[in-house]
C-alpha positions in Angstrom: -13.6 -4.7 13.2 -10.3 -3.7 14.8 -10.7 -5.8 17.9 -11.0 -9.0 16.5 -7.6 -8.9 14.3 -4.5 -10.7 15.7 -1.2 -8.7 14.9 2.2 -10.0 14.7 3.5 -7.3 16.8 1.6 -5.3 19.6 4.0 -2.5 20.7 2.1 -1.1 23.9 3.7 2.4 25.4 2.0 4.0 28.7 3.1 8.0 29.7 1.6 9.8 32.0 1.4 13.5 30.8 1.1 15.4 33.9 -1.1 18.6 34.2 -2.7 18.4 30.8 -6.6 16.9 30.3 -7.4 14.4 27.7 -9.1 17.0 25.4 -6.1 19.5 25.4 -4.0 16.5 23.6 -6.7 15.2 21.7 -6.7 19.0 20.5 -3.1 19.1 19.7 -3.1 15.8 17.9 -5.8 17.4 15.7 -4.4 20.9 15.7 -1.4 19.8 14.4 1.0 21.4 11.6 4.4 21.6 10.9 6.2 23.9 13.4 4.1 22.2 16.4 4.9 18.7 14.6 8.7 19.8 14.6 8.9 21.6 18.1 6.7 18.2 19.5 9.9 16.1 18.9 12.7 18.6 17.4 15.3 15.6 17.2 13.6 13.1 15.4 10.6 14.9 13.6 11.7 15.5 10.1 8.3 16.9 8.2 4.8 16.8 8.5 1.9 17.7 5.8 -2.0 17.6 5.9 -3.1 15.5 3.0 -6.9 16.0 3.7 -8.8 16.9 7.1 -12.2 16.5 7.2 -14.7 18.0 9.9 -15.7 14.7 11.7 -11.5 14.1 11.8 -12.3 10.4 10.3 -11.4 10.5 7.2 -8.3 12.6 7.5 -4.7 11.9 6.3 -1.7 13.5 7.5 2.0 12.3 6.5 4.4 12.0 8.8 8.4 12.0 8.6 10.4 11.1 11.6 13.6 8.8 12.9 13.0 6.4 15.7 16.3 5.2 16.6 17.8 3.9 13.3 14.7 4.0 11.6 12.7 6.0 9.3 9.0 6.1 9.2 7.3 8.7 6.6 3.7 7.5 5.3 0.6 8.6 5.1 -1.6 7.8 8.0 -5.6 7.8 7.8 -7.8 8.7 10.6 -9.9 5.6 11.1 -11.7 5.8 14.3 -12.2 8.5 16.6 -14.0 9.0 20.3 -13.3 12.5 21.1 -11.0 13.8 23.7 -10.6 9.6 24.4 -9.1 7.7 21.3 -7.6 8.4 17.8 -7.1 5.2 15.6 -5.0 5.7 12.6 -3.9 3.1 9.8 -0.4 3.5 7.8 -1.0 3.7 3.8 1.5 1.1 3.6 1.8 -2.5 2.0 1.0 -4.4 5.5 -1.2 -3.5 7.8 0.1 -0.8 10.7 -2.2 0.8 13.1 -1.7 3.4 16.0 -4.3 3.7 18.6 -3.6 6.4 20.8 -6.0 6.3 24.4 -6.1 9.2 26.4 -7.2 8.7 30.1 -7.7 11.0 32.5 -5.7 10.1 36.2 -5.1 12.0 39.5 -2.3 14.1 37.9 -3.1 14.9 34.3 -3.5 11.9 30.9 -2.4 8.4 30.6 -1.5 8.5 27.4 -1.4 4.6 25.2 1.0 4.6 22.6 -0.3 1.4 20.6 1.5 0.3 17.4 0.2 -2.9 16.3 1.9 -4.1 12.9 1.1 -7.2 10.5 -1.6 -9.8 10.9 -1.9 -13.6 11.5 -3.8 -14.8 8.7 -2.1 -18.2 7.3 -1.4 -16.6 4.1 0.6 -14.0 5.8 2.3 -15.5 8.4 5.8 -15.3 6.1 5.2 -11.7 6.0 4.2 -11.5 10.0 7.5 -13.5 10.6 9.7 -11.3 8.4 8.3 -8.3 10.3 9.5 -9.7 13.7 12.4 -11.1 12.1 14.0 -7.9 10.5 11.8 -4.8 10.4 10.3 -4.2 14.2 13.4 -5.9 16.0 13.6 -5.6 19.6 16.1 -2.4 19.1 13.6 -0.7 17.2 10.7 -1.5 19.4 12.7 -0.1 22.3 13.7 2.8 20.2 9.8 3.4 19.7 9.4 3.1 23.6 11.9 5.9 24.4 10.6 7.9 21.4 6.7 7.5 22.8 7.8 8.7 25.8 9.9 11.6 24.8 7.5 13.0 22.6 4.2 12.6 24.8 6.5 13.8 28.1 7.0 16.9 25.8 3.4 17.8 25.6 3.5 18.8 29.4 5.9 22.2 27.9 4.0 22.6 24.7 0.7 22.2 25.4 -0.7 25.8 27.7 
């Protein structure tokens, strides 16, 4: 389903996590609690709540509160797709389509994390909404802040994961 959608914004950041396996990063993501979330990016993370957690992971809902540059992101996210130890797909519970695809691929030195944020869609009825997102919400400075945040956040896992 998601692979056939075209998004107004597609922002990809790749971060290599040295010395950590995909399974360790996957386990960290599904083992989050508020103290771990706060330690993950102490400067930007403000709050975390498990709304619903399922045994199969899919259908779990989490609330994340963080600052990315000048933008505050505080939404609930539902896990809509999972490939164990490889991929997590989150969908924001928000008024426009927002998806976060996290992919974990083994490298010689550890794991390559692909952080892929996709916002909006290109259906004719939503063209104005997509233009608005590009022009006023997900500006170039916010894209740069997201890249910086994702790199800092995931590089912190080199120290946080044992």
